[in-house]
N, CA, C and O atoms as a DFTB+ gen file, in Angstrom:
372 C
 N C O
     1  1       6.975     -11.009     -27.849
     2  2       8.356     -11.371     -27.627
     3  2       8.401     -12.694     -26.864
     4  3       7.733     -12.845     -25.841
     5  1       9.167     -13.625     -27.346
     6  2       9.306     -14.927     -26.699
     7  2      10.331     -14.825     -25.558
     8  3      11.414     -14.261     -25.718
     9  1       9.950     -15.390     -24.401
    10  2      10.840     -15.375     -23.241
    11  2      11.972     -16.382     -23.426
    12  3      11.829     -17.367     -24.149
    13  1      13.084     -16.123     -22.771
    14  2      14.201     -17.057     -22.767
    15  2      13.782     -18.317     -22.013
    16  3      13.021     -18.232     -21.050
    17  1      14.264     -19.476     -22.433
    18  2      13.862     -20.751     -21.829
    19  2      14.138     -20.828     -20.332
    20  3      13.366     -21.448     -19.601
    21  1      15.204     -20.220     -19.867
    22  2      15.520     -20.297     -18.440
    23  2      14.534     -19.495     -17.586
    24  3      14.594     -19.567     -16.359
    25  1      13.638     -18.740     -18.201
    26  2      12.629     -17.984     -17.469
    27  2      11.283     -18.716     -17.477
    28  3      10.232     -18.078     -17.420
    29  1      11.310     -20.017     -17.546
    30  2      10.092     -20.798     -17.715
    31  2       9.354     -21.174     -16.452
    32  3       8.522     -22.079     -16.506
    33  1       9.601     -20.539     -15.315
    34  2       8.955     -20.934     -14.072
    35  2       7.641     -20.239     -13.770
    36  3       7.010     -20.537     -12.756
    37  1       7.213     -19.322     -14.620
    38  2       5.986     -18.557     -14.367
    39  2       4.756     -19.456     -14.432
    40  3       4.570     -20.200     -15.394
    41  1       3.912     -19.379     -13.390
    42  2       2.667     -20.134     -13.326
    43  2       1.510     -19.130     -13.366
    44  3       1.302     -18.385     -12.409
    45  1       0.768     -19.111     -14.459
    46  2      -0.361     -18.184     -14.594
    47  2      -1.362     -18.417     -13.468
    48  3      -1.724     -19.557     -13.175
    49  1      -1.804     -17.337     -12.843
    50  2      -2.751     -17.430     -11.747
    51  2      -2.102     -17.597     -10.390
    52  3      -2.784     -17.527      -9.368
    53  1      -0.798     -17.817     -10.358
    54  2      -0.071     -17.998      -9.099
    55  2       0.158     -19.468      -8.791
    56  3      -0.552     -20.339      -9.294
    57  1       1.143     -19.729      -7.972
    58  2       1.509     -21.087      -7.581
    59  2       0.963     -21.357      -6.182
    60  3       1.493     -20.831      -5.204
    61  1      -0.081     -22.164      -6.075
    62  2      -0.728     -22.398      -4.778
    63  2       0.197     -23.050      -3.762
    64  3      -0.055     -22.957      -2.561
    65  1       1.249     -23.701      -4.209
    66  2       2.175     -24.373      -3.295
    67  2       3.133     -23.404      -2.625
    68  3       3.927     -23.808      -1.776
    69  1       3.071     -22.129      -2.995
    70  2       3.927     -21.122      -2.361
    71  2       3.108     -20.125      -1.553
    72  3       3.630     -19.080      -1.162
    73  1       1.851     -20.420      -1.297
    74  2       0.941     -19.505      -0.613
    75  2       0.819     -19.895       0.857
    76  3       0.232     -20.933       1.163
    77  1       1.369     -19.074       1.794
    78  2       1.367     -19.375       3.229
    79  2       1.000     -18.132       4.047
    80  3       1.818     -17.672       4.844
    81  1      -0.194     -17.583       3.877
    82  2      -0.543     -16.321       4.548
    83  2      -0.471     -16.384       6.076
    84  3      -0.088     -15.399       6.707
    85  1      -0.825     -17.505       6.677
    86  2      -0.737     -17.610       8.138
    87  2       0.692     -17.448       8.626
    88  3       0.946     -16.737       9.599
    89  1       1.617     -18.102       7.957
    90  2       3.033     -17.999       8.295
    91  2       3.538     -16.579       8.058
    92  3       4.259     -16.026       8.889
    93  1       3.159     -15.992       6.927
    94  2       3.623     -14.642       6.606
    95  2       3.130     -13.626       7.630
    96  3       3.889     -12.756       8.058
    97  1       1.862     -13.731       8.024
    98  2       1.316     -12.808       9.016
    99  2       2.078     -12.939      10.327
   100  3       2.420     -11.937      10.955
   101  1       2.342     -14.171      10.738
   102  2       3.092     -14.409      11.966
   103  2       4.494     -13.804      11.870
   104  3       4.944     -13.128      12.796
   105  1       5.189     -14.048      10.741
   106  2       6.541     -13.517      10.554
   107  2       6.557     -11.995      10.658
   108  3       7.397     -11.426      11.355
   109  1       5.632     -11.339       9.966
   110  2       5.590      -9.878       9.952
   111  2       5.376      -9.343      11.362
   112  3       6.040      -8.394      11.780
   113  1       4.443      -9.955      12.098
   114  2       4.164      -9.491      13.463
   115  2       5.292      -9.857      14.425
   116  3       5.745      -9.012      15.197
   117  1       5.743     -11.098      14.386
   118  2       6.753     -11.588      15.328
   119  2       8.105     -10.889      15.165
   120  3       8.763     -10.563      16.154
   121  1       8.511     -10.661      13.924
   122  2       9.834     -10.095      13.657
   123  2       9.786      -8.640      13.210
   124  3      10.803      -8.066      12.820
   125  1       8.597      -8.050      13.270
   126  2       8.407      -6.643      12.909
   127  2       8.973      -6.338      11.511
   128  3       9.698      -5.363      11.313
   129  1       8.625      -7.186      10.572
   130  2       9.085      -7.044       9.183
   131  2       8.489      -5.770       8.582
   132  3       7.288      -5.524       8.692
   133  1       9.329      -4.977       7.957
   134  2       8.893      -3.718       7.350
   135  2       8.975      -3.731       5.830
   136  3       8.311      -2.937       5.163
   137  1       9.798      -4.640       5.272
   138  2       9.960      -4.661       3.822
   139  2      10.175      -6.088       3.331
   140  3      10.669      -6.951       4.057
   141  1       9.786      -6.310       2.071
   142  2       9.913      -7.634       1.456
   143  2      10.427      -7.466       0.038
   144  3       9.902      -6.662      -0.732
   145  1      11.458      -8.229      -0.302
   146  2      11.974      -8.314      -1.666
   147  2      11.685      -9.731      -2.147
   148  3      12.154     -10.696      -1.543
   149  1      10.925      -9.866      -3.219
   150  2      10.545     -11.174      -3.754
   151  2      11.173     -11.343      -5.128
   152  3      10.749     -10.706      -6.092
   153  1      12.180     -12.200      -5.218
   154  2      12.855     -12.476      -6.485
   155  2      12.147     -13.642      -7.155
   156  3      12.026     -14.722      -6.576
   157  1      11.681     -13.418      -8.377
   158  2      10.883     -14.415      -9.075
   159  2       9.453     -14.380      -8.579
   160  3       8.852     -15.423      -8.324
   161  1       8.908     -13.185      -8.442
   162  2       7.611     -12.977      -7.791
   163  2       6.400     -13.346      -8.631
   164  3       5.277     -13.333      -8.128
   165  1       6.604     -13.674      -9.895
   166  2       5.455     -14.022     -10.741
   167  2       4.475     -12.871     -10.837
   168  3       4.868     -11.743     -11.135
   169  1       3.208     -13.141     -10.590
   170  2       2.161     -12.121     -10.687
   171  2       2.081     -11.234      -9.449
   172  3       1.314     -10.271      -9.428
   173  1       2.853     -11.541      -8.432
   174  2       2.919     -10.682      -7.259
   175  2       1.855     -10.916      -6.200
   176  3       1.603     -10.036      -5.378
   177  1       1.223     -12.090      -6.204
   178  2       0.180     -12.354      -5.204
   179  2       0.737     -12.300      -3.781
   180  3       0.105     -11.730      -2.892
   181  1       1.896     -12.877      -3.563
   182  2       2.519     -12.833      -2.240
   183  2       2.886     -11.399      -1.881
   184  3       2.658     -10.959      -0.754
   185  1       3.450     -10.676      -2.833
   186  2       3.800      -9.277      -2.580
   187  2       2.576      -8.466      -2.178
   188  3       2.639      -7.647      -1.262
   189  1       1.472      -8.696      -2.861
   190  2       0.226      -7.979      -2.546
   191  2      -0.198      -8.271      -1.116
   192  3      -0.656      -7.369      -0.415
   193  1      -0.054      -9.510      -0.673
   194  2      -0.409      -9.871       0.691
   195  2       0.457      -9.096       1.694
   196  3      -0.053      -8.545       2.669
   197  1       1.776      -9.062       1.440
   198  2       2.675      -8.326       2.329
   199  2       2.395      -6.827       2.281
   200  3       2.475      -6.155       3.309
   201  1       2.074      -6.301       1.123
   202  2       1.716      -4.892       0.996
   203  2       0.488      -4.589       1.852
   204  3       0.448      -3.573       2.547
   205  1      -0.510      -5.465       1.804
   206  2      -1.718      -5.290       2.601
   207  2      -1.442      -5.379       4.102
   208  3      -2.201      -4.841       4.908
   209  1      -0.350      -6.062       4.479
   210  2       0.062      -6.131       5.888
   211  2       0.835      -4.878       6.308
   212  3       1.187      -4.731       7.478
   213  1       1.098      -3.980       5.360
   214  2       1.786      -2.733       5.669
   215  2       3.257      -2.706       5.332
   216  3       3.953      -1.755       5.688
   217  1       3.747      -3.723       4.658
   218  2       5.164      -3.777       4.292
   219  2       5.431      -2.979       3.016
   220  3       4.561      -2.844       2.156
   221  1       6.641      -2.458       2.913
   222  2       7.145      -1.884       1.672
   223  2       7.601      -3.081       0.836
   224  3       8.368      -3.908       1.330
   225  1       7.155      -3.193      -0.398
   226  2       7.453      -4.390      -1.192
   227  2       8.077      -4.036      -2.530
   228  3       7.841      -2.967      -3.093
   229  1       8.887      -4.978      -3.025
   230  2       9.467      -4.878      -4.357
   231  2       9.611      -6.287      -4.911
   232  3      10.148      -7.169      -4.240
   233  1       9.140      -6.500      -6.113
   234  2       9.302      -7.774      -6.789
   235  2      10.257      -7.635      -7.960
   236  3      10.290      -6.605      -8.634
   237  1      11.028      -8.676      -8.191
   238  2      11.924      -8.740      -9.347
   239  2      11.504      -9.972     -10.133
   240  3      11.491     -11.081      -9.599
   241  1      11.160      -9.779     -11.399
   242  2      10.612     -10.856     -12.217
   243  2      11.211     -10.790     -13.618
   244  3      11.394      -9.704     -14.169
   245  1      11.514     -11.942     -14.189
   246  2      12.085     -12.003     -15.527
   247  2      11.051     -12.166     -16.622
   248  3      11.344     -11.886     -17.784
   249  1       9.857     -12.609     -16.287
   250  2       8.823     -12.877     -17.283
   251  2       7.960     -11.647     -17.554
   252  3       7.304     -11.127     -16.652
   253  1       7.968     -11.194     -18.793
   254  2       7.117     -10.063     -19.189
   255  2       5.643     -10.390     -19.000
   256  3       4.860      -9.531     -18.595
   257  1       5.261     -11.638     -19.296
   258  2       3.861     -12.039     -19.161
   259  2       3.419     -12.003     -17.704
   260  3       2.302     -11.576     -17.411
   261  1       4.274     -12.442     -16.790
   262  2       3.939     -12.405     -15.363
   263  2       3.683     -10.975     -14.909
   264  3       2.735     -10.719     -14.166
   265  1       4.512     -10.055     -15.346
   266  2       4.341      -8.651     -14.968
   267  2       3.065      -8.098     -15.596
   268  3       2.327      -7.356     -14.949
   269  1       2.806      -8.449     -16.837
   270  2       1.583      -8.002     -17.513
   271  2       0.342      -8.497     -16.771
   272  3      -0.648      -7.771     -16.672
   273  1       0.384      -9.723     -16.248
   274  2      -0.747     -10.328     -15.554
   275  2      -0.783      -9.989     -14.059
   276  3      -1.684     -10.430     -13.346
   277  1       0.183      -9.217     -13.589
   278  2       0.359      -8.967     -12.158
   279  2      -0.797      -8.211     -11.521
   280  3      -1.478      -7.407     -12.158
   281  1      -0.991      -8.501     -10.237
   282  2      -1.988      -7.785      -9.443
   283  2      -1.419      -6.478      -8.879
   284  3      -2.173      -5.633      -8.396
   285  1      -0.102      -6.312      -8.940
   286  2       0.553      -5.074      -8.477
   287  2       1.777      -4.766      -9.344
   288  3       2.891      -4.658      -8.832
   289  1       1.572      -4.628     -10.632
   290  2       2.693      -4.450     -11.567
   291  2       3.549      -3.229     -11.258
   292  3       4.722      -3.194     -11.630
   293  1       2.991      -2.230     -10.590
   294  2       3.766      -1.029     -10.256
   295  2       4.817      -1.296      -9.175
   296  3       5.670      -0.445      -8.920
   297  1       4.763      -2.459      -8.544
   298  2       5.727      -2.821      -7.501
   299  2       6.723      -3.881      -7.991
   300  3       7.480      -4.438      -7.196
   301  1       6.719      -4.156      -9.301
   302  2       7.577      -5.197      -9.871
   303  2       8.472      -4.612     -10.956
   304  3       8.014      -3.845     -11.803
   305  1       9.750      -4.978     -10.926
   306  2      10.679      -4.583     -11.979
   307  2      11.056      -5.821     -12.789
   308  3      11.161      -6.923     -12.250
   309  1      11.254      -5.622     -14.074
   310  2      11.669      -6.722     -14.949
   311  2      13.183      -6.790     -14.957
   312  3      13.864      -5.802     -15.232
   313  1      13.704      -7.976     -14.650
   314  2      15.148      -8.160     -14.671
   315  2      15.477      -9.641     -14.829
   316  3      14.835     -10.498     -14.223
   317  1      16.475      -9.927     -15.642
   318  2      16.994     -11.276     -15.834
   319  2      18.398     -11.302     -15.229
   320  3      19.300     -10.624     -15.721
   321  1      18.583     -12.085     -14.161
   322  2      19.872     -12.124     -13.478
   323  2      20.984     -12.724     -14.330
   324  3      22.159     -12.581     -13.992
   325  1      20.642     -13.385     -15.413
   326  2      21.680     -13.858     -16.342
   327  2      22.342     -12.683     -17.055
   328  3      23.438     -12.821     -17.598
   329  1      21.679     -11.529     -17.052
   330  2      22.234     -10.321     -17.655
   331  2      23.087      -9.529     -16.679
   332  3      23.706      -8.535     -17.058
   333  1      23.125      -9.965     -15.417
   334  2      23.911      -9.273     -14.404
   335  2      23.101      -9.030     -13.152
   336  3      21.935      -9.416     -13.071
   337  1      23.723      -8.384     -12.168
   338  2      23.034      -8.128     -10.900
   339  2      21.968      -7.052     -11.046
   340  3      21.965      -6.275     -12.001
   341  1      21.072      -7.028     -10.081
   342  2      20.051      -5.982     -10.021
   343  2      20.287      -5.167      -8.759
   344  3      20.447      -5.727      -7.674
   345  1      20.307      -3.861      -8.896
   346  2      20.443      -2.973      -7.753
   347  2      19.179      -2.123      -7.683
   348  3      18.901      -1.348      -8.598
   349  1      18.414      -2.265      -6.603
   350  2      17.191      -1.466      -6.483
   351  2      17.512       0.021      -6.467
   352  3      18.597       0.429      -6.052
   353  1      16.556       0.830      -6.924
   354  2      16.732       2.283      -6.933
   355  2      16.714       2.866      -5.523
   356  3      17.259       3.942      -5.279
   357  1      16.078       2.141      -4.594
   358  2      16.052       2.634      -3.211
   359  2      16.290       1.457      -2.272
   360  3      16.092       0.301      -2.644
   361  1      16.711       1.761      -1.069
   362  2      16.895       0.728      -0.056
   363  2      15.559       0.406       0.582
   364  3      14.809       1.308       0.956
   365  1      15.259      -0.880       0.707
   366  2      14.104      -1.300       1.468
   367  2      14.555      -1.469       2.903
   368  3      15.527      -2.175       3.172
   369  1      13.878      -0.845       3.799
   370  2      14.286      -0.890       5.213
   371  2      13.317      -1.744       5.985
   372  3      13.473      -1.916       7.194
């Protein structure tokens, strides 16, 4: 299935320019972060990092290929916001 053109931001292997583990670790510890919602999460590398820090995570991704290639596909839902809003099945606290 061919993806819609507006969903063309997926970078196979992850986008190194969005990888900031030192900052994320500090944020989680400093602000006692318990959950992370990542919209446009791609393969979920950032989500996996937050999951490993003990956070409850959920990714929302429009690209089927990104989800197929994901490192944590069970934590990602497929959704295109052009089709309407997304309401998670549970509240992340």
